C-alpha positions in Angstrom: 28.9 -50.8 -0.1 25.3 -51.6 0.8 25.1 -48.3 2.6 26.3 -46.4 -0.5 23.8 -48.3 -2.6 20.9 -47.4 -0.2 21.9 -43.8 -0.2 21.9 -43.7 -4.0 18.5 -45.3 -4.2 17.1 -42.9 -1.6 18.6 -39.9 -3.4 17.1 -41.0 -6.8 13.7 -41.6 -5.4 13.5 -38.2 -3.6 11.5 -35.5 -5.3 13.7 -32.9 -7.1 14.6 -29.8 -5.1 13.2 -26.5 -6.5 15.8 -24.0 -7.5 13.6 -21.0 -6.8 10.0 -19.8 -6.0 7.3 -21.2 -8.1 5.2 -18.9 -10.3 1.4 -18.7 -9.6 -0.8 -20.9 -11.9 -2.2 -19.1 -14.9 -5.1 -16.9 -13.9 -4.1 -17.0 -10.2 -3.3 -13.7 -8.5 0.1 -13.3 -7.0 -0.1 -12.5 -3.3 2.1 -9.6 -2.4 3.0 -8.3 1.1 4.0 -4.8 0.4 6.1 -2.4 2.7 6.5 1.4 2.9 9.9 3.1 2.6 10.3 5.7 5.3 9.6 9.4 4.8 11.9 11.7 6.7 11.2 11.3 10.4 8.5 8.7 9.9 8.9 5.1 10.8 6.6 2.7 8.9 4.7 -0.1 10.5 7.1 -3.1 10.3 6.2 -5.9 7.9 5.2 -9.2 9.3 7.9 -11.9 9.6 6.1 -14.0 7.1 6.4 -11.4 4.3 6.8 -13.1 0.9 7.6 -10.2 -1.5 8.8 -6.8 -0.1 8.1 -3.7 -2.1 6.7 -0.5 -0.6 3.5 -0.3 1.4 3.2 -2.1 4.8 0.7 -4.9 5.1 -2.6 -3.8 6.6 -3.4 -5.1 10.0 -5.9 -8.0 10.0 -8.5 -5.9 11.9 -8.6 -3.3 9.1 -8.9 -6.1 6.4 -11.8 -7.8 8.2 -13.8 -4.6 8.4 -16.2 -3.6 5.7 -17.4 -5.1 2.4 -14.5 -6.2 0.1 -16.7 -5.1 -2.9 -16.3 -1.5 -1.6 -12.6 -1.4 -2.1 -11.7 1.0 -5.0 -8.5 2.7 -6.2 -8.7 6.5 -5.7 -7.0 9.4 -7.4 -7.1 13.1 -6.3 -9.0 15.7 -8.4 -7.1 18.4 -6.5 -3.3 18.7 -5.9 -1.5 21.8 -4.7 0.3 23.7 -7.5 3.6 22.1 -8.5 2.9 18.6 -7.2 3.8 15.9 -9.7 3.7 12.1 -9.5 6.9 10.4 -8.6 7.0 7.0 -10.4 10.1 5.8 -8.5 8.2 6.2 -5.2 4.9 4.8 -6.4 3.6 1.2 -6.0 0.3 0.1 -7.4 -0.8 -3.5 -7.5 -0.6 -5.0 -11.0 -3.6 -6.9 -12.4 -2.2 -10.2 -11.2 -1.4 -9.0 -7.6 -3.4 -8.9 -4.4 -2.4 -8.0 -0.9 -3.6 -9.4 2.4 -7.3 -9.9 2.5 -7.4 -10.5 -1.2 -7.7 -6.8 -2.0 -5.5 -4.6 -4.1 -3.1 -1.9 -2.8 -1.6 1.3 -3.9 0.9 3.9 -2.7 1.1 7.0 -5.0 3.7 9.7 -4.2 3.6 13.3 -5.5 6.5 15.6 -5.0 6.7 19.4 -5.2 9.4 22.0 -4.5 8.6 22.2 -0.8 6.7 19.0 0.0 5.6 15.5 -0.6 2.1 13.8 -0.6 1.5 10.1 -0.4 -1.9 8.6 -1.1 -2.4 5.0 0.0 -5.2 2.5 0.1 -6.2 -1.1 0.3 -3.9 -3.7 1.8 -1.5 -1.1 3.3 -1.2 0.6 6.6 -0.8 4.4 7.0 2.4 5.9 8.3 2.7 6.0 12.1 2.5 9.5 13.5 2.1 10.6 17.1 0.7 14.0 17.7 -2.5 16.0 17.9 -5.5 14.0 16.6 -8.5 15.8 15.2 -11.7 14.0 14.1 -13.5 15.5 11.0 -16.0 14.6 8.3 -14.9 14.6 4.7 -18.2 14.5 2.8 -19.9 11.2 3.8 -16.8 9.8 5.5 -15.4 10.2 9.0 -11.7 10.9 9.1 -9.0 11.6 11.6 -6.1 14.0 11.1 -2.8 13.5 12.9 -0.3 16.3 13.0 3.4 15.9 14.0 5.6 18.9 13.2 5.5 19.5 9.4 3.9 16.1 8.8 0.1 15.5 8.5 -1.8 12.3 8.1 -5.4 12.1 7.1 -6.9 8.6 7.6 -10.4 8.1 6.0 -13.0 5.5 7.1 -14.7 4.6 3.8 -16.1 1.4 5.2 -14.0 -0.7 2.8 -11.5 -3.3 4.0 -7.9 -2.1 4.3 -7.0 1.6 4.6 -7.4 4.9 2.8 -5.0 7.7 3.8 -3.3 10.8 2.6 0.1 11.7 4.1 2.0 15.0 3.6 5.4 16.4 4.6 5.8 20.2 4.1 2.3 20.6 2.8 -0.3 22.9 4.4 -2.9 21.0 6.5 -5.8 22.6 4.6 -4.3 21.6 1.3 -3.9 18.0 2.5 -7.5 17.9 3.7 -8.6 19.3 0.3 -6.6 16.5 -1.5 -8.2 13.9 0.8 -11.7 15.3 0.1 -11.1 15.2 -3.6 -10.3 11.5 -3.9 -12.4 9.8 -6.5 -12.6 6.2 -7.9 -10.2 5.4 -10.7 -9.4 2.2 -12.7 -6.1 0.8 -11.5 -4.6 0.7 -15.1 -5.5 4.4 -15.5 -4.0 5.1 -12.1 -0.7 3.4 -13.2 -0.7 5.4 -16.4 -1.3 8.8 -14.6 1.5 7.9 -12.1 3.9 7.3 -14.9 4.7 3.7 -14.0 3.0 2.1 -17.0 
């Protein structure tokens, strides 16, 4: 009887158990660890085992988040796309106003589809797709870039001196067209980017 009474007292004095995750305080950004869904024949970089929310882009490696000035991170949209390429809202993920990724920077992964190919533009707290193949180093305007080609897949990774990453990935898209897309990337407001992508 005494044991039962002590158990009841201990149970009543214990703090209540939470039935689910707590929402961030008002004005506080929600931290998101995104992940990328695979493109045909491409394996994304696996998310860390401590991932909290899984959506599309993979978390950027800590080395890429520690490089550069965080104030230099910007969302980017192409002024050139090959004919017939249209945004794919179902395959697009852009951080909302109340979300940040690792390194306290935003993230985006915008997908465009055409009859014969696909283009994915990613930046911020995401890692590019992993391709193994021929690597070519080029300059895109003021930025150094590397181009990796593996079969009908091409990846352009741009070093814009901002933390995180900036890349353009294509499947079934001519290499020269993909390089032209990468060279045409210009800053854009994230709300406008979501609107143009068809997700808002």
